C-alpha positions as CSV (number, residue, x, y, z in Angstrom):
1,X,-8.4,4.4,-21.6
2,X,-5.1,4.7,-23.4
3,X,-1.8,4.5,-21.6
4,X,1.5,5.9,-22.9
5,X,4.8,4.5,-21.8
6,X,7.8,6.9,-21.0
7,X,11.3,6.2,-19.8
8,X,14.7,7.9,-19.8
9,X,17.8,7.2,-21.7
10,X,19.4,5.0,-19.0
11,X,17.2,2.1,-19.9
12,X,19.3,1.8,-23.1
13,X,16.5,0.5,-25.3
14,X,17.6,0.8,-28.9
15,X,15.7,3.4,-30.9
16,X,14.2,0.8,-33.3
17,X,12.8,-1.2,-30.4
18,X,11.3,2.0,-28.8
19,X,9.6,2.9,-32.0
20,X,8.3,-0.7,-32.5
21,X,6.7,-0.6,-29.0
22,X,5.7,3.1,-29.1
23,X,8.0,4.0,-26.1
24,X,8.8,7.6,-25.5
25,X,12.3,8.6,-24.1
26,X,13.6,11.6,-22.2
27,X,17.5,11.8,-22.3
28,X,19.7,12.5,-19.4
29,X,22.8,14.5,-20.1
30,X,26.5,14.0,-19.8
31,X,29.0,16.8,-19.5
32,X,32.7,17.3,-20.5
33,X,33.8,20.6,-19.2
34,X,31.3,23.2,-20.5
35,X,30.0,20.9,-23.2
36,X,26.7,19.1,-22.5
37,X,25.4,16.2,-24.6
38,X,22.0,14.5,-24.5
39,X,22.6,10.8,-23.9
40,X,21.6,8.4,-26.8
41,X,21.1,11.4,-29.2
42,X,24.1,13.7,-29.3
43,X,26.9,11.4,-28.1
44,X,27.5,7.8,-29.1
45,X,28.8,5.2,-26.7
46,X,32.1,4.9,-28.5
47,X,32.6,8.7,-28.6
48,X,31.8,8.9,-24.8
49,X,34.3,6.3,-23.8
50,X,37.0,7.9,-26.0
51,X,36.4,11.3,-24.4
52,X,36.2,9.8,-20.9
53,X,39.9,8.7,-21.3
54,X,40.8,12.4,-21.5
55,X,38.4,14.1,-19.1
56,X,36.3,13.0,-16.2
57,X,32.6,13.3,-17.2
58,X,29.7,14.5,-15.1
59,X,26.1,13.8,-15.5
60,X,22.7,15.6,-15.1
61,X,19.1,14.7,-14.9
62,X,16.7,16.0,-17.6
63,X,15.1,19.5,-17.1
64,X,11.6,19.2,-15.8
65,X,10.4,21.3,-18.8
66,X,11.2,18.4,-21.1
67,X,8.9,16.1,-19.1
68,X,6.2,18.7,-19.1
69,X,6.4,19.2,-22.9
70,X,6.3,15.5,-23.6
71,X,3.4,14.8,-21.2
72,X,1.3,17.6,-22.7
73,X,2.0,16.2,-26.2
74,X,0.9,12.8,-25.1
75,X,-2.2,14.2,-23.6
76,X,-3.5,14.7,-27.1
77,X,-3.8,10.9,-27.6
78,X,-3.6,9.3,-24.1
79,X,-5.3,9.3,-20.8
80,X,-2.5,8.1,-18.7
81,X,1.3,7.9,-18.7
82,X,3.5,5.3,-16.9
83,X,6.9,6.9,-16.6
84,X,9.6,4.4,-15.7
85,X,13.0,5.7,-14.5
86,X,16.3,4.8,-13.0
87,X,16.6,4.4,-9.3
88,X,15.7,7.5,-7.3
89,X,18.6,6.6,-5.0
90,X,21.2,7.6,-7.6
91,X,19.3,10.3,-9.7
92,X,16.6,12.9,-9.3
93,X,15.1,11.9,-12.6
94,X,12.1,10.2,-11.1
95,X,11.4,13.2,-8.8
96,X,11.5,15.4,-11.9
97,X,9.0,13.2,-13.7
98,X,6.7,13.3,-10.6
99,X,7.0,17.1,-10.3
100,X,6.2,17.5,-14.1
101,X,3.2,15.2,-13.7
102,X,1.8,17.5,-11.0
103,X,2.2,20.4,-13.4
104,X,0.3,18.8,-16.2
105,X,-3.4,18.6,-15.6
106,X,-4.4,17.2,-19.0
107,X,-3.1,13.6,-18.3
108,X,-2.6,11.4,-15.3
109,X,1.1,10.6,-14.8
110,X,2.1,7.5,-12.9
111,X,5.9,7.5,-12.1
112,X,7.5,4.1,-11.4
113,X,10.8,3.8,-9.6
114,X,12.7,0.9,-11.2
115,X,15.2,1.0,-8.2
116,X,17.8,0.0,-10.7
117,X,19.0,1.1,-14.2
118,X,20.2,0.0,-17.6
119,X,18.8,-3.1,-19.3
120,X,16.9,-4.2,-16.1
121,X,15.1,-0.8,-16.1
122,X,14.4,-1.6,-19.7
123,X,12.8,-4.9,-18.7
124,X,10.1,-2.9,-16.8
125,X,9.7,-0.5,-19.7
126,X,9.1,-3.2,-22.3
127,X,6.7,-5.1,-20.0
128,X,4.7,-2.0,-19.5
129,X,4.5,-1.3,-23.2
130,X,3.5,-4.9,-23.8
131,X,0.7,-4.7,-21.3
132,X,-0.5,-1.3,-22.4
133,X,-0.7,-2.5,-26.0
134,X,-2.8,-5.4,-24.8
135,X,-5.3,-3.0,-23.2
136,X,-4.5,-3.6,-19.6
137,X,-5.6,-0.7,-17.3
138,X,-2.9,1.4,-15.7
139,X,-3.3,0.2,-12.1
140,X,-2.9,-3.4,-13.2
141,X,0.2,-2.6,-15.3
142,X,1.7,-0.8,-12.2
143,X,0.9,-3.8,-10.1
144,X,2.6,-6.1,-12.6
145,X,5.7,-4.0,-12.6
146,X,5.8,-4.2,-8.8
147,X,5.6,-8.0,-9.0
148,X,8.7,-8.1,-11.3
149,X,10.7,-6.5,-8.5
150,X,10.5,-9.8,-6.6
151,X,12.6,-11.7,-9.1
152,X,14.7,-8.9,-10.5
153,X,18.4,-9.6,-10.0
154,X,21.5,-7.6,-11.1
155,X,25.2,-7.9,-10.2
156,X,28.0,-5.9,-11.6
157,X,31.7,-5.0,-11.1
158,X,33.9,-2.1,-12.0
159,X,37.6,-1.9,-12.9
160,X,38.1,1.1,-10.6
161,X,36.0,2.0,-7.6
162,X,37.1,5.6,-7.8
163,X,34.6,6.4,-10.5
164,X,31.8,5.6,-8.2
165,X,33.4,7.4,-5.4
166,X,34.1,10.6,-7.4
167,X,30.5,10.5,-8.7
168,X,29.1,10.3,-5.2
169,X,27.6,6.8,-5.7
170,X,29.9,4.9,-3.2
171,X,31.6,6.1,0.0
172,X,35.2,7.2,-0.2
173,X,36.2,4.6,2.5
174,X,34.8,1.8,0.4
175,X,36.6,3.0,-2.7
176,X,40.0,3.4,-1.0
177,X,39.8,-0.1,0.6
178,X,38.9,-1.7,-2.6
179,X,41.8,0.0,-4.5
180,X,44.3,-0.9,-1.8
181,X,43.3,-4.6,-1.8
182,X,42.9,-4.8,-5.5
183,X,39.5,-6.5,-5.0
184,X,36.7,-6.8,-7.6
185,X,33.7,-6.4,-5.3
186,X,30.3,-7.4,-6.7
187,X,28.0,-4.5,-6.6
188,X,24.2,-4.5,-6.3
189,X,21.3,-2.1,-6.0
190,X,19.8,-2.3,-2.6
191,X,17.2,0.1,-1.1
192,X,17.7,2.1,-4.4
193,X,21.4,2.6,-3.9
194,X,24.6,0.9,-5.0
195,X,26.4,-1.2,-2.3
196,X,29.0,-3.9,-2.2
197,X,27.6,-7.4,-2.2
198,X,30.7,-9.5,-2.0
199,X,34.4,-8.9,-2.1
200,X,36.2,-11.0,-4.7
201,X,39.9,-10.8,-5.7
202,X,39.9,-11.1,-9.4
203,X,37.6,-10.2,-12.4
204,X,37.5,-13.9,-13.5
205,X,36.3,-15.0,-10.1
206,X,33.8,-12.2,-9.9
207,X,32.3,-13.2,-13.3
208,X,32.1,-16.9,-12.2
209,X,30.4,-15.9,-9.0
210,X,27.8,-14.0,-11.0
211,X,27.3,-16.9,-13.3
212,X,26.8,-19.2,-10.2
213,X,24.1,-16.8,-8.8
214,X,22.3,-17.0,-12.2
215,X,22.5,-20.7,-12.3
216,X,21.0,-21.0,-8.8
217,X,17.9,-19.1,-9.9
218,X,17.7,-20.9,-13.2
219,X,17.5,-24.3,-11.3
220,X,13.9,-23.4,-10.4
221,X,12.9,-24.3,-14.0
222,X,11.0,-21.0,-14.3
223,X,11.8,-19.2,-17.6
224,X,14.3,-16.4,-17.1
225,X,15.4,-13.4,-19.3
226,X,18.9,-12.3,-18.8
227,X,21.2,-9.6,-20.2
228,X,25.0,-9.2,-20.2
229,X,25.9,-5.6,-19.8
230,X,29.3,-4.1,-20.6
231,X,31.1,-0.8,-20.6
232,X,33.0,-0.8,-23.9
233,X,33.9,-4.4,-23.8
234,X,31.9,-5.9,-26.5
235,X,34.2,-8.9,-27.3
236,X,34.5,-9.9,-23.7
237,X,30.7,-9.6,-23.3
238,X,30.1,-11.9,-26.3
239,X,32.6,-14.4,-25.0
240,X,30.9,-14.4,-21.6
241,X,27.5,-14.7,-23.2
242,X,28.7,-17.9,-25.0
243,X,29.8,-19.4,-21.7
244,X,26.6,-18.5,-20.0
245,X,24.5,-20.0,-22.7
246,X,26.3,-23.3,-22.2
247,X,25.9,-23.1,-18.4
248,X,22.2,-22.1,-18.5
249,X,20.7,-23.2,-21.8
250,X,17.2,-22.7,-20.5
251,X,17.8,-18.9,-20.1
252,X,17.1,-16.3,-22.9
253,X,20.2,-14.1,-23.1
254,X,20.8,-10.7,-24.7
255,X,23.7,-8.2,-24.7
256,X,23.4,-4.6,-23.6
257,X,25.7,-1.8,-22.5
258,X,26.5,0.7,-19.8
259,X,25.9,3.9,-21.8
260,X,27.4,7.4,-21.2
261,X,25.5,8.4,-18.1
262,X,25.9,5.2,-16.2
263,X,29.3,4.6,-17.7
264,X,30.4,8.0,-16.3
265,X,30.0,6.5,-12.7
266,X,31.1,3.0,-13.4
267,X,34.0,3.5,-15.7
268,X,35.2,1.6,-18.8
269,X,35.6,-2.1,-18.3
270,X,32.6,-2.5,-16.0
271,X,30.7,-5.8,-16.6
272,X,27.4,-7.0,-15.2
273,X,24.6,-9.4,-15.6
274,X,20.9,-8.9,-14.8
275,X,17.9,-11.1,-15.0
276,X,14.3,-11.5,-14.2
277,X,11.8,-14.3,-14.3
278,X,9.3,-14.1,-17.1
């Protein structure tokens, strides 16, 4: 019984790695005015952040028909699909995948709600691909992904809360209060949606608090995989990574990014750190 792995573009797994692990990707879309672009395919990260300085972007989930087409193609070589997507609390992408699965009888589609996004979503995708390649059955893979949620952590901050408020991902009251007080609240995903975790005054203190939270988990001695995630701040991300490697030498670090769809809601300058126990 062969299992295919599908994700969406917000997992931000580089194309070369997707090909290496035989991962299939459906892109979300970002819009500027009447122009629509498929994320990771028709609009680069650099182009997106440049355009976003001039016009507020909007985003859209993939058409169900794209899922249907892909699932039917995969049915030629696979018996099952595990389709891993960004949190259902901030996007209808997972629901679209589930509806498409019901429309395709040739293959069994198992949709997995990562309840998060970006590199941490990618952690689930890569784990599923690894287990599928090893021949693990689909129910066991889904079980392993669910276990990962127990140790998955992610904290991030934004330069301007109004991006989240305008995109409908944070209440207006929270955004206004944050702007007036000039705070840099740490944000997290909880119950599939974005909520404030702690209110912190400065960017430097917010990044230190995130580092402290990682260090607390790292003290357990269990191997941890972590990713620094940035919104068009590559040099700052590399500098933070260097500091984190000194603080937690036992942790395996990477750098990723907030691409166009997620960046549209967080804004340029956002910074985050996510990790999971191996």
